[in-house]
NUMAR-573261 format. One record per residue (C-alpha): y, z, x; residue in one letter; residue number from 1. Coordinates in Angstrom, 3 decimals, m for minus. Layout:
// NUMAR-573261
<atom <Y; Z; X>; A; NUM>;
...
// end
This chain:
// NUMAR-573261
<atom <3.907; m3.539; m31.434>; M; 1>;
<atom <3.705; m4.885; m34.566>; N; 2>;
<atom <0.893; m2.763; m36.151>; S; 3>;
<atom <m0.023; m5.397; m38.572>; T; 4>;
<atom <m1.369; m8.015; m36.085>; V; 5>;
<atom <m3.844; m5.573; m34.494>; P; 6>;
<atom <m5.239; m4.457; m37.864>; K; 7>;
<atom <m6.019; m8.286; m38.594>; I; 8>;
<atom <m7.907; m8.659; m35.389>; F; 9>;
<atom <m9.784; m5.229; m36.038>; E; 10>;
<atom <m10.779; m6.342; m39.840>; A; 11>;
<atom <m12.185; m9.723; m38.069>; A; 12>;
<atom <m14.153; m7.814; m35.719>; Y; 13>;
<atom <m15.434; m5.756; m38.365>; Q; 14>;
<atom <m16.426; m8.888; m40.596>; L; 15>;
<atom <m18.254; m10.128; m37.298>; L; 16>;
<atom <m20.059; m6.697; m36.709>; G; 17>;
<atom <m20.812; m6.517; m40.331>; R; 18>;
<atom <m22.195; m10.274; m40.960>; F; 19>;
<atom <m23.488; m11.522; m37.713>; T; 20>;
<atom <m25.274; m10.537; m34.548>; S; 21>;
<atom <m22.251; m9.500; m32.925>; N; 22>;
<atom <m22.719; m5.692; m32.196>; T; 23>;
<atom <m19.609; m5.178; m30.129>; A; 24>;
<atom <m17.145; m3.907; m32.805>; W; 25>;
<atom <m19.968; m1.428; m34.304>; R; 26>;
<atom <m20.788; m0.146; m30.862>; H; 27>;
<atom <m16.971; 0.163; m30.123>; F; 28>;
<atom <m16.749; 2.324; m33.459>; E; 29>;
<atom <m19.618; 4.635; m32.591>; R; 30>;
<atom <m18.572; 5.350; m28.997>; I; 31>;
<atom <m15.214; 6.053; m30.218>; Q; 32>;
<atom <m16.325; 8.615; m32.273>; K; 33>;
<atom <m18.786; 10.243; m29.366>; N; 34>;
<atom <m15.569; 11.442; m27.404>; Q; 35>;
<atom <m14.642; 13.775; m30.182>; W; 36>;
<atom <m17.921; 15.214; m30.925>; L; 37>;
<atom <m18.627; 18.913; m30.020>; P; 38>;
<atom <m20.003; 19.521; m26.585>; I; 39>;
<atom <m23.302; 20.922; m28.088>; E; 40>;
<atom <m23.784; 17.588; m29.910>; E; 41>;
<atom <m22.510; 15.382; m27.200>; L; 42>;
<atom <m25.068; 16.803; m24.575>; N; 43>;
<atom <m27.908; 16.578; m27.103>; A; 44>;
<atom <m26.911; 13.075; m27.869>; L; 45>;
<atom <m26.834; 12.494; m24.047>; R; 46>;
<atom <m30.194; 13.967; m23.154>; W; 47>;
<atom <m31.851; 12.055; m25.860>; A; 48>;
<atom <m30.702; 8.857; m24.793>; R; 49>;
<atom <m31.376; 9.446; m21.224>; M; 50>;
<atom <m35.115; 10.310; m22.317>; K; 51>;
<atom <m35.406; 6.817; m23.859>; V; 52>;
<atom <m34.138; 5.175; m20.864>; L; 53>;
<atom <m36.322; 7.265; m18.296>; L; 54>;
<atom <m39.446; 6.902; m20.379>; E; 55>;
<atom <m38.745; 2.860; m20.861>; Y; 56>;
<atom <m38.291; 2.384; m16.895>; A; 57>;
<atom <m41.320; 4.225; m16.301>; E; 58>;
<atom <m43.406; 2.346; m18.526>; E; 59>;
<atom <m41.796; m1.362; m18.019>; N; 60>;
<atom <m40.016; m1.199; m14.440>; I; 61>;
<atom <m42.869; m1.304; m11.468>; P; 62>;
<atom <m39.894; m0.460; m9.210>; F; 63>;
<atom <m38.984; 2.775; m10.648>; Y; 64>;
<atom <m42.614; 3.504; m11.521>; R; 65>;
<atom <m43.584; 3.025; m8.039>; D; 66>;
<atom <m40.731; 4.790; m6.644>; L; 67>;
<atom <m40.691; 7.983; m8.929>; W; 68>;
<atom <m44.733; 8.216; m8.208>; K; 69>;
<atom <m44.480; 8.286; m4.538>; S; 70>;
<atom <m41.657; 10.997; m4.905>; A; 71>;
<atom <m43.917; 13.125; m6.811>; G; 72>;
<atom <m41.528; 12.932; m10.029>; A; 73>;
<atom <m42.716; 12.251; m13.563>; S; 74>;
<atom <m39.599; 11.889; m16.093>; P; 75>;
<atom <m42.040; 12.513; m19.087>; R; 76>;
<atom <m42.100; 16.071; m17.821>; R; 77>;
<atom <m38.268; 16.505; m17.920>; F; 78>;
<atom <m36.680; 18.816; m20.135>; T; 79>;
<atom <m33.025; 18.443; m19.616>; C; 80>;
<atom <m30.441; 16.199; m17.678>; L; 81>;
<atom <m30.545; 18.669; m14.534>; K; 82>;
<atom <m34.027; 17.388; m14.201>; D; 83>;
<atom <m32.713; 14.059; m12.989>; M; 84>;
<atom <m32.131; 15.722; m9.800>; L; 85>;
<atom <m35.876; 15.534; m8.953>; N; 86>;
<atom <m35.493; 11.541; m9.049>; L; 87>;
<atom <m34.705; 9.652; m5.810>; P; 88>;
<atom <m31.147; 8.018; m5.443>; V; 89>;
<atom <m31.292; 4.297; m4.827>; V; 90>;
<atom <m28.653; 1.997; m3.219>; S; 91>;
<atom <m27.735; m1.662; m3.437>; K; 92>;
<atom <m29.927; m2.706; m0.712>; P; 93>;
<atom <m32.399; m1.208; m2.727>; D; 94>;
<atom <m31.938; m2.797; m5.691>; I; 95>;
<atom <m31.473; m6.179; m3.945>; I; 96>;
<atom <m34.899; m5.797; m1.944>; K; 97>;
<atom <m36.605; m5.067; m5.327>; A; 98>;
<atom <m35.077; m7.976; m7.034>; Q; 99>;
<atom <m36.338; m10.301; m4.136>; E; 100>;
<atom <m40.064; m8.568; m4.824>; A; 101>;
<atom <m39.450; m9.273; m8.481>; D; 102>;
<atom <m40.227; m5.475; m8.967>; A; 103>;
<atom <m38.095; m5.676; m12.083>; F; 104>;
<atom <m40.084; m8.041; m13.872>; G; 105>;
<atom <m37.581; m10.791; m14.685>; L; 106>;
<atom <m39.684; m13.535; m13.827>; S; 107>;
<atom <m41.577; m12.792; m16.935>; R; 108>;
<atom <m38.238; m12.599; m19.142>; R; 109>;
<atom <m36.083; m15.369; m20.207>; H; 110>;
<atom <m33.407; m13.954; m22.369>; D; 111>;
<atom <m30.680; m13.227; m19.791>; F; 112>;
<atom <m28.081; m14.528; m17.848>; E; 113>;
<atom <m26.489; m13.753; m14.499>; M; 114>;
<atom <m23.036; m11.988; m13.482>; T; 115>;
<atom <m22.585; m10.535; m10.284>; H; 116>;
<atom <m20.851; m7.603; m7.990>; T; 117>;
<atom <m17.744; m8.646; m6.150>; S; 118>;
<atom <m19.302; m7.741; m2.966>; G; 119>;
<atom <m16.471; m5.198; m1.824>; T; 120>;
<atom <m19.188; m2.285; m1.126>; T; 121>;
<atom <m21.829; m4.455; 0.496>; G; 122>;
<atom <m23.869; m7.898; m0.159>; P; 123>;
<atom <m23.326; m9.438; m3.397>; R; 124>;
<atom <m25.703; m8.227; m6.009>; M; 125>;
<atom <m26.781; m10.454; m8.906>; Y; 126>;
<atom <m26.969; m8.602; m12.621>; L; 127>;
<atom <m28.903; m9.903; m15.540>; P; 128>;
<atom <m27.463; m9.412; m18.678>; F; 129>;
<atom <m28.515; m10.104; m22.191>; T; 130>;
<atom <m26.111; m11.140; m25.029>; Q; 131>;
<atom <m26.168; m7.934; m26.565>; E; 132>;
<atom <m25.903; m6.053; m23.096>; D; 133>;
<atom <m22.491; m7.912; m22.789>; L; 134>;
<atom <m21.253; m6.776; m26.270>; Q; 135>;
<atom <m22.179; m3.600; m25.434>; I; 136>;
<atom <m20.153; m3.629; m22.158>; K; 137>;
<atom <m17.341; m5.234; m23.922>; Y; 138>;
<atom <m17.225; m2.193; m26.464>; A; 139>;
<atom <m16.905; 0.061; m23.234>; S; 140>;
<atom <m14.500; m2.149; m22.039>; Y; 141>;
<atom <m12.719; m2.195; m25.111>; L; 142>;
<atom <m12.594; 1.574; m25.261>; R; 143>;
<atom <m10.709; 1.884; m22.034>; E; 144>;
<atom <m7.936; m0.288; m23.275>; F; 145>;
<atom <m7.574; 1.599; m26.495>; Y; 146>;
<atom <m7.141; 4.719; m24.597>; A; 147>;
<atom <m3.708; 3.053; m23.437>; T; 148>;
<atom <m2.501; 2.689; m26.907>; G; 149>;
<atom <m3.103; m1.188; m26.737>; W; 150>;
<atom <m5.061; m2.777; m29.824>; R; 151>;
<atom <m6.936; m5.879; m30.424>; L; 152>;
<atom <m4.090; m8.684; m31.307>; G; 153>;
<atom <m1.375; m7.189; m28.765>; A; 154>;
<atom <m0.341; m9.427; m26.315>; R; 155>;
<atom <m1.839; m8.991; m22.779>; S; 156>;
<atom <m1.884; m10.266; m19.287>; A; 157>;
<atom <m4.087; m9.962; m16.124>; A; 158>;
<atom <m3.368; m10.352; m12.650>; M; 159>;
<atom <m7.025; m10.531; m11.218>; H; 160>;
<atom <m8.327; m11.135; m7.409>; Y; 161>;
<atom <m9.115; m14.590; m6.297>; S; 162>;
<atom <m12.971; m13.898; m6.318>; G; 163>;
<atom <m13.091; m12.653; m9.735>; H; 164>;
<atom <m15.862; m14.634; m11.761>; P; 165>;
<atom <m13.410; m15.820; m14.276>; E; 166>;
<atom <m12.059; m18.303; m11.445>; F; 167>;
<atom <m15.536; m19.529; m10.613>; G; 168>;
<atom <m14.792; m19.820; m6.969>; G; 169>;
<atom <m11.953; m21.960; m7.139>; R; 170>;
<atom <m9.761; m20.177; m5.004>; Y; 171>;
<atom <m12.503; m18.826; m2.308>; T; 172>;
<atom <m14.115; m21.969; m1.151>; G; 173>;
<atom <m17.587; m20.561; m2.335>; V; 174>;
<atom <m19.038; m22.062; m5.424>; P; 175>;
<atom <m19.507; m19.498; m8.124>; D; 176>;
<atom <m20.774; m19.432; m11.740>; R; 177>;
<atom <m20.927; m16.651; m13.994>; D; 178>;
<atom <m22.703; m17.746; m17.380>; N; 179>;
<atom <m20.465; m15.483; m19.619>; F; 180>;
<atom <m17.027; m16.936; m18.275>; V; 181>;
<atom <m16.534; m19.028; m21.253>; L; 182>;
<atom <m17.321; m16.439; m23.934>; I; 183>;
<atom <m14.982; m13.745; m22.096>; R; 184>;
<atom <m12.502; m16.195; m21.929>; Q; 185>;
<atom <m12.405; m17.419; m25.608>; L; 186>;
<atom <m12.468; m13.377; m26.448>; A; 187>;
<atom <m9.592; m12.538; m24.241>; F; 188>;
<atom <m7.378; m15.769; m25.154>; R; 189>;
<atom <m7.987; m15.265; m28.979>; I; 190>;
<atom <m8.458; m11.421; m29.759>; A; 191>;
<atom <m6.417; m9.967; m26.715>; H; 192>;
<atom <m3.986; m12.850; m26.683>; R; 193>;
<atom <m4.274; m12.754; m22.982>; R; 194>;
<atom <m2.829; m14.862; m20.253>; V; 195>;
<atom <m4.593; m14.902; m17.167>; L; 196>;
<atom <m2.388; m15.666; m14.063>; L; 197>;
<atom <m3.144; m17.864; m10.997>; E; 198>;
<atom <m4.425; m15.091; m8.406>; P; 199>;
<atom <m3.047; m14.629; m4.788>; Y; 200>;
<atom <m5.419; m16.749; m2.833>; A; 201>;
<atom <m4.121; m16.616; 0.764>; L; 202>;
<atom <m6.087; m14.234; 3.407>; N; 203>;
<atom <m2.997; m12.468; 4.290>; H; 204>;
<atom <0.216; m11.010; 2.898>; Y; 205>;
<atom <3.305; m13.103; 2.606>; Q; 206>;
<atom <6.280; m13.703; 0.248>; D; 207>;
<atom <5.350; m17.060; m1.661>; I; 208>;
<atom <6.313; m18.653; m4.663>; P; 209>;
<atom <3.287; m17.740; m6.463>; L; 210>;
<atom <4.934; m14.333; m7.114>; M; 211>;
<atom <7.928; m15.897; m8.827>; G; 212>;
<atom <5.495; m17.761; m11.101>; S; 213>;
<atom <3.920; m14.361; m11.923>; W; 214>;
<atom <7.232; m13.156; m12.767>; Y; 215>;
<atom <8.515; m16.061; m14.869>; Q; 216>;
<atom <5.310; m15.866; m16.877>; S; 217>;
<atom <5.456; m12.170; m17.466>; L; 218>;
<atom <9.132; m12.508; m18.569>; K; 219>;
<atom <8.391; m15.442; m20.826>; Q; 220>;
<atom <4.960; m13.896; m22.185>; R; 221>;
<atom <6.312; m10.326; m22.706>; R; 222>;
<atom <2.703; m8.430; m22.736>; P; 223>;
<atom <2.306; m5.248; m24.136>; F; 224>;
<atom <m0.154; m4.600; m21.592>; L; 225>;
<atom <m0.675; m5.984; m17.961>; L; 226>;
<atom <m4.010; m5.425; m16.280>; E; 227>;
<atom <m3.861; m5.941; m12.616>; T; 228>;
<atom <m5.178; m4.929; m8.841>; M; 229>;
<atom <m2.982; m2.746; m7.121>; D; 230>;
<atom <m1.737; m5.343; m4.441>; F; 231>;
<atom <m0.541; m7.712; m6.913>; N; 232>;
<atom <1.470; m5.286; m8.649>; F; 233>;
<atom <3.195; m3.937; m5.424>; I; 234>;
<atom <3.738; m7.487; m4.136>; A; 235>;
<atom <5.199; m8.547; m7.428>; L; 236>;
<atom <7.228; m5.408; m7.145>; Y; 237>;
<atom <8.503; m5.941; m3.572>; R; 238>;
<atom <9.104; m9.498; m4.586>; Y; 239>;
<atom <11.526; m8.651; m7.804>; I; 240>;
<atom <13.369; m6.391; m5.372>; R; 241>;
<atom <13.776; m8.580; m2.530>; D; 242>;
<atom <15.301; m11.350; m4.351>; H; 243>;
<atom <17.337; m9.244; m6.754>; D; 244>;
<atom <15.807; m9.973; m9.990>; L; 245>;
<atom <16.138; m8.300; m12.996>; P; 246>;
<atom <13.249; m5.965; m13.555>; P; 247>;
<atom <10.437; m6.787; m15.761>; L; 248>;
<atom <9.761; m4.332; m18.869>; R; 249>;
<atom <5.829; m3.894; m19.558>; I; 250>;
<atom <5.111; m1.146; m21.785>; P; 251>;
<atom <1.386; m0.168; m20.796>; K; 252>;
<atom <m0.496; m1.226; m17.320>; T; 253>;
<atom <m3.743; m0.753; m15.992>; I; 254>;
<atom <m3.883; m0.609; m12.147>; V; 255>;
<atom <m7.457; m0.794; m10.748>; L; 256>;
<atom <m6.627; 1.457; m8.052>; A; 257>;
<atom <m5.690; 4.847; m7.023>; T; 258>;
<atom <m2.038; 5.167; m6.241>; L; 259>;
<atom <m0.296; 8.230; m4.782>; A; 260>;
<atom <2.004; 9.974; m7.512>; P; 261>;
<atom <5.113; 9.191; m5.737>; A; 262>;
<atom <4.265; 5.368; m5.833>; L; 263>;
<atom <2.927; 5.295; m9.275>; K; 264>;
<atom <6.245; 7.137; m10.276>; K; 265>;
<atom <8.248; 4.295; m8.574>; R; 266>;
<atom <6.129; 1.797; m10.300>; L; 267>;
<atom <6.492; 3.176; m13.703>; E; 268>;
<atom <10.251; 3.610; m13.344>; D; 269>;
<atom <10.806; m0.124; m12.015>; F; 270>;
<atom <8.791; m1.718; m14.673>; F; 271>;
<atom <9.680; 0.910; m17.516>; S; 272>;
<atom <5.908; 1.000; m17.995>; T; 273>;
<atom <3.093; 3.719; m18.361>; E; 274>;
<atom <0.390; 3.240; m15.615>; I; 275>;
<atom <m3.254; 4.088; m16.255>; F; 276>;
<atom <m6.287; 3.837; m14.331>; N; 277>;
<atom <m9.986; 2.978; m15.122>; R; 278>;
<atom <m13.134; 3.131; m13.247>; Y; 279>;
<atom <m15.394; 0.032; m14.724>; G; 280>;
<atom <m17.574; m1.317; m11.520>; P; 281>;
<atom <m19.164; m4.917; m12.051>; H; 282>;
<atom <m22.334; m2.959; m12.209>; E; 283>;
<atom <m21.807; m0.568; m14.833>; I; 284>;
<atom <m18.511; m1.182; m17.242>; E; 285>;
<atom <m16.789; 2.056; m18.770>; G; 286>;
<atom <m17.498; 4.718; m16.341>; V; 287>;
<atom <m14.255; 6.342; m16.779>; A; 288>;
<atom <m10.844; 5.992; m18.193>; Y; 289>;
<atom <m7.424; 7.373; m18.302>; A; 290>;
<atom <m5.972; 8.777; m21.534>; C; 291>;
<atom <m2.094; 9.466; m22.270>; N; 292>;
<atom <m2.296; 12.870; m20.564>; Q; 293>;
<atom <m3.021; 11.369; m17.104>; H; 294>;
<atom <m4.802; 14.405; m15.901>; R; 295>;
<atom <m7.742; 12.573; m14.611>; G; 296>;
<atom <m10.345; 9.973; m16.043>; L; 297>;
<atom <m12.499; 10.831; m18.874>; H; 298>;
<atom <m16.304; 10.245; m17.804>; M; 299>;
<atom <m17.667; 8.326; m20.609>; A; 300>;
<atom <m20.817; 10.514; m20.652>; I; 301>;
<atom <m22.253; 9.163; m23.660>; D; 302>;
<atom <m23.116; 5.661; m21.931>; C; 303>;
<atom <m22.866; 6.678; m18.250>; V; 304>;
<atom <m24.357; 9.527; m16.336>; H; 305>;
<atom <m22.241; 10.168; m13.325>; T; 306>;
<atom <m22.954; 12.622; m10.197>; E; 307>;
<atom <m20.973; 13.534; m7.248>; F; 308>;
<atom <m23.599; 14.224; m4.334>; L; 309>;
<atom <m23.406; 15.194; m0.654>; N; 310>;
<atom <m24.957; 13.223; 2.167>; D; 311>;
<atom <m28.198; 15.360; 1.170>; R; 312>;
<atom <m28.029; 13.731; m2.329>; H; 313>;
<atom <m27.242; 17.329; m3.835>; Q; 314>;
<atom <m24.611; 17.916; m6.193>; P; 315>;
<atom <m21.010; 18.988; m4.549>; V; 316>;
<atom <m19.033; 21.323; m6.465>; D; 317>;
<atom <m15.909; 20.582; m8.743>; A; 318>;
<atom <m12.954; 19.709; m6.841>; G; 319>;
<atom <m15.135; 18.817; m3.963>; Q; 320>;
<atom <m15.707; 15.163; m2.740>; S; 321>;
<atom <m18.888; 13.029; m3.197>; G; 322>;
<atom <m20.669; 9.943; m3.134>; H; 323>;
<atom <m20.483; 8.673; m6.772>; V; 324>;
<atom <m24.085; 8.229; m8.266>; V; 325>;
<atom <m24.466; 6.499; m11.818>; V; 326>;
<atom <m27.190; 5.861; m14.195>; T; 327>;
<atom <m26.445; 3.448; m17.044>; D; 328>;
<atom <m27.782; 4.519; m20.263>; M; 329>;
<atom <m27.507; 1.140; m21.925>; D; 330>;
<atom <m29.421; m1.444; m19.677>; S; 331>;
<atom <m32.879; m2.505; m19.931>; R; 332>;
<atom <m32.997; m5.770; m18.202>; V; 333>;
<atom <m31.880; m3.996; m14.935>; L; 334>;
<atom <m31.352; m0.610; m15.056>; P; 335>;
<atom <m29.712; 1.245; m12.583>; L; 336>;
<atom <m30.858; 4.782; m12.589>; I; 337>;
<atom <m29.249; 7.399; m9.925>; R; 338>;
<atom <m27.729; 4.272; m8.245>; Y; 339>;
<atom <m25.222; 5.360; m5.426>; K; 340>;
<atom <m22.341; 2.590; m5.915>; I; 341>;
<atom <m20.587; 2.995; m2.613>; G; 342>;
<atom <m17.443; 5.112; m3.838>; D; 343>;
<atom <m16.023; 8.596; m3.180>; I; 344>;
<atom <m15.054; 10.708; m6.161>; G; 345>;
<atom <m15.110; 14.109; m7.424>; C; 346>;
<atom <m15.142; 15.851; m10.967>; Q; 347>;
<atom <m12.466; 17.971; m12.127>; L; 348>;
<atom <m13.060; 21.495; m13.446>; E; 349>;
<atom <m9.928; 21.595; m15.931>; V; 350>;
<atom <m10.574; 19.940; m19.390>; P; 351>;
<atom <m8.051; 17.474; m20.580>; C; 352>;
<atom <m5.774; 18.473; m23.403>; T; 353>;
<atom <m5.975; 15.515; m25.549>; C; 354>;
<atom <m9.077; 16.813; m27.425>; G; 355>;
<atom <m11.567; 14.482; m25.934>; C; 356>;
<atom <m14.580; 16.553; m24.757>; N; 357>;
<atom <m15.649; 13.938; m22.099>; F; 358>;
<atom <m15.343; 15.709; m18.515>; P; 359>;
<atom <m12.734; 14.668; m15.986>; L; 360>;
<atom <m13.045; 13.243; m12.773>; M; 361>;
<atom <m10.278; 12.172; m10.067>; G; 362>;
<atom <m9.470; 8.643; m9.294>; D; 363>;
<atom <m11.758; 7.190; m6.998>; I; 364>;
<atom <m11.128; 8.272; m3.197>; Q; 365>;
<atom <m11.931; 4.844; m1.554>; G; 366>;
<atom <m15.320; 3.285; m0.346>; R; 367>;
<atom <m17.804; 5.366; 1.268>; T; 368>;
<atom <m17.857; 2.777; 4.245>; Q; 369>;
<atom <m13.795; 3.232; 4.693>; D; 370>;
<atom <m13.360; 6.749; 5.093>; A; 371>;
<atom <m11.611; 7.776; 8.423>; F; 372>;
<atom <m12.312; 10.259; 10.721>; A; 373>;
<atom <m9.758; 12.920; 11.848>; D; 374>;
<atom <m9.525; 14.302; 15.161>; A; 375>;
<atom <m12.277; 16.721; 14.788>; A; 376>;
<atom <m14.552; 14.007; 13.707>; G; 377>;
<atom <m14.340; 15.055; 10.004>; A; 378>;
<atom <m14.294; 12.354; 7.062>; A; 379>;
<atom <m10.878; 11.938; 5.552>; V; 380>;
<atom <m11.114; 9.699; 2.201>; P; 381>;
<atom <m9.331; 6.186; 2.497>; A; 382>;
<atom <m7.562; 7.159; m0.683>; A; 383>;
<atom <m5.984; 10.008; 1.072>; R; 384>;
<atom <m4.780; 8.306; 4.209>; V; 385>;
<atom <m3.093; 5.701; 1.709>; A; 386>;
<atom <m1.873; 8.371; m0.638>; A; 387>;
<atom <0.050; 10.180; 2.251>; I; 388>;
<atom <1.906; 6.924; 3.426>; L; 389>;
<atom <2.654; 5.747; m0.267>; Q; 390>;
<atom <4.626; 8.831; m0.623>; E; 391>;
<atom <7.451; 7.289; 1.699>; D; 392>;
<atom <9.722; 5.227; m0.548>; P; 393>;
<atom <9.789; 2.651; 2.275>; D; 394>;
<atom <6.063; 2.170; 2.379>; L; 395>;
<atom <4.665; 0.104; m0.302>; D; 396>;
<atom <3.280; m2.938; 1.830>; L; 397>;
<atom <1.002; m1.807; 4.996>; F; 398>;
<atom <m2.491; m1.542; 5.946>; Q; 399>;
<atom <m3.841; 1.296; 8.091>; A; 400>;
<atom <m7.036; 0.337; 10.060>; D; 401>;
<atom <m9.108; 2.659; 12.071>; Q; 402>;
<atom <m11.740; 1.611; 14.654>; D; 403>;
<atom <m15.180; 2.946; 15.823>; A; 404>;
<atom <m13.127; 4.777; 18.723>; A; 405>;
<atom <m10.716; 6.396; 16.202>; G; 406>;
<atom <m7.690; 4.389; 17.057>; R; 407>;
<atom <m5.435; 3.896; 14.234>; V; 408>;
<atom <m3.215; 0.863; 13.786>; E; 409>;
<atom <m0.706; 0.847; 10.686>; V; 410>;
<atom <0.966; m2.625; 10.019>; R; 411>;
<atom <4.011; m2.155; 7.670>; V; 412>;
<atom <6.330; m4.533; 5.909>; V; 413>;
<atom <9.604; m2.841; 5.862>; P; 414>;
<atom <11.950; m3.331; 3.034>; P; 415>;
<atom <15.048; m5.251; 3.990>; K; 416>;
<atom <17.461; m3.089; 5.624>; G; 417>;
<atom <15.084; m0.123; 6.823>; V; 418>;
<atom <15.048; 1.055; 10.469>; N; 419>;
<atom <11.897; 0.068; 11.455>; F; 420>;
<atom <11.877; 2.984; 14.634>; L; 421>;
<atom <12.766; 5.549; 12.031>; E; 422>;
<atom <10.068; 4.313; 9.591>; L; 423>;
<atom <7.640; 4.491; 12.688>; E; 424>;
<atom <8.385; 8.115; 13.280>; R; 425>;
<atom <7.597; 8.916; 9.780>; R; 426>;
<atom <4.360; 7.176; 9.619>; V; 427>;
<atom <3.062; 8.716; 12.857>; Q; 428>;
<atom <4.446; 12.252; 11.747>; S; 429>;
<atom <2.546; 11.839; 8.385>; K; 430>;
<atom <m0.983; 10.751; 10.040>; L; 431>;
<atom <m0.845; 13.310; 12.682>; H; 432>;
<atom <m0.407; 15.795; 9.999>; A; 433>;
<atom <m3.573; 14.431; 8.339>; L; 434>;
<atom <m5.620; 13.331; 11.109>; L; 435>;
<atom <m4.838; 15.901; 13.637>; G; 436>;
<atom <m2.133; 16.024; 16.339>; A; 437>;
<atom <m4.273; 14.370; 19.084>; G; 438>;
<atom <m5.026; 11.122; 16.736>; A; 439>;
<atom <m4.264; 7.951; 18.405>; D; 440>;
<atom <m1.625; 6.259; 15.950>; I; 441>;
<atom <0.066; 2.774; 16.416>; R; 442>;
<atom <2.529; 1.338; 14.178>; V; 443>;
<atom <3.599; m2.337; 14.084>; T; 444>;
<atom <6.005; m4.311; 11.976>; G; 445>;
<atom <5.718; m7.854; 11.045>; G; 446>;
<atom <1.631; m8.141; 11.406>; G; 447>;
<atom <m0.308; m9.577; 9.080>; R; 448>;
<atom <m1.806; m7.641; 5.995>; L; 449>;
<atom <m5.400; m9.001; 5.725>; Q; 450>;
<atom <m6.773; m9.713; 2.173>; L; 451>;
<atom <m10.868; m9.434; 2.173>; E; 452>;
<atom <m12.778; m12.506; 1.379>; S; 453>;
<atom <m13.194; m11.670; m2.096>; N; 454>;
<atom <m9.442; m11.657; m2.697>; G; 455>;
<atom <m9.280; m7.693; m3.067>; K; 456>;
<atom <m7.302; m5.673; m0.601>; Y; 457>;
<atom <m7.601; m2.383; 1.045>; C; 458>;
<atom <m4.453; m0.483; 2.295>; F; 459>;
<atom <m6.865; 1.992; 4.336>; A; 460>;
<atom <m9.928; 1.099; 5.931>; R; 461>;
<atom <m12.494; 1.315; 8.902>; R; 462>;
<atom <m12.787; m2.131; 10.724>; V; 463>;
<atom <m14.980; m2.599; 14.045>; K; 464>;
<atom <m11.678; m2.724; 16.115>; S; 465>;
<atom <m7.982; m1.889; 15.118>; A; 466>;
<atom <m6.170; m4.922; 13.611>; G; 467>;
<atom <m9.201; m7.031; 12.535>; N; 468>;
// end
């Protein structure tokens, strides 16, 4: 990567931040420094920011003022971050209901635009953002990208899902309008030198010419960084192999999902790339990101307070799986405070060797609603189910469904020349080892791998009945 080009783009952002209302670069420089602060100074910064947020919400947001009063909690008496445990946890339905009752006071404001969640972990939730909010969130997004070694001005590409707001509903059949799309598109096209590839818009997997256009675009564009959903990247990998095409070389790739180490290694070798993960839900950008040590995801604790809680909303120990609960310390229009986002994750105890003082979390272990049940009825995160199958070199395109009765169906698309009966035996053996010898497991070949209505894809999920 030519270092001169990024320096030019960074200088342009510095000028924007200094002489205009654009705060993105100034905020980015500030949060870049935070990750290297001594831990005592970092914790003091975190509490100072959290205290300001809590006092603001108690004074200005009826939803939180009434909720906390009914719980007998007063943030004004809090003295440290541990006191946050005294506040109730809120969910997406809670926020949506409060919006409908105007409990955030949005009807009295006219300084925001709307974006929304993807609807993957429940009903779509609309999120108000001011122009300054957008710039702050972009700065957090930029920090995630800089952690890969990419810089402004280096070529990039993106393979989003069909329901992503940037597509405006063109591929889902559901009209959609995100007021910040134009701003984002201009920033990405100019400063990121990014090409946005056409999404996979079918509701099921099949080898289609679109993948050939992905291949040709990436071959011609030669991006330094590719940001992609896991399904798109794996489908492209299979397309190139099945059509005996020369592999692409992509130096850095952000795959927005949890990949088993064995599959990640196969993809890295095939594309001559280094794969990174990041955790940036639509509600709160920049929650966590990977560095080049790949020991986990650094939690951006200067901007987001992340907790891992059990079903009783009590903290779990490091290394144990829990509900991901986040607090956005930047937002003021619709603050998300102790918000249970619908994902399962865990904090890691071992620090990273890169020197960053942000603690680590593991990759997301799947959606809460998709956790499997083993033969004894214990919950098994969906990512563990997917990972144990992805370890097999012949299992990259599959879908494992478990129904309410505990029956599991695994639909696979075997590579050319693979013996299906032998693959079936391996799949059943792996899942029996994970879910128990008594688990009811069926393996089929040639069945349709279903995408969700928003274009996202789940390798392992809970369904009403197996195969649906």
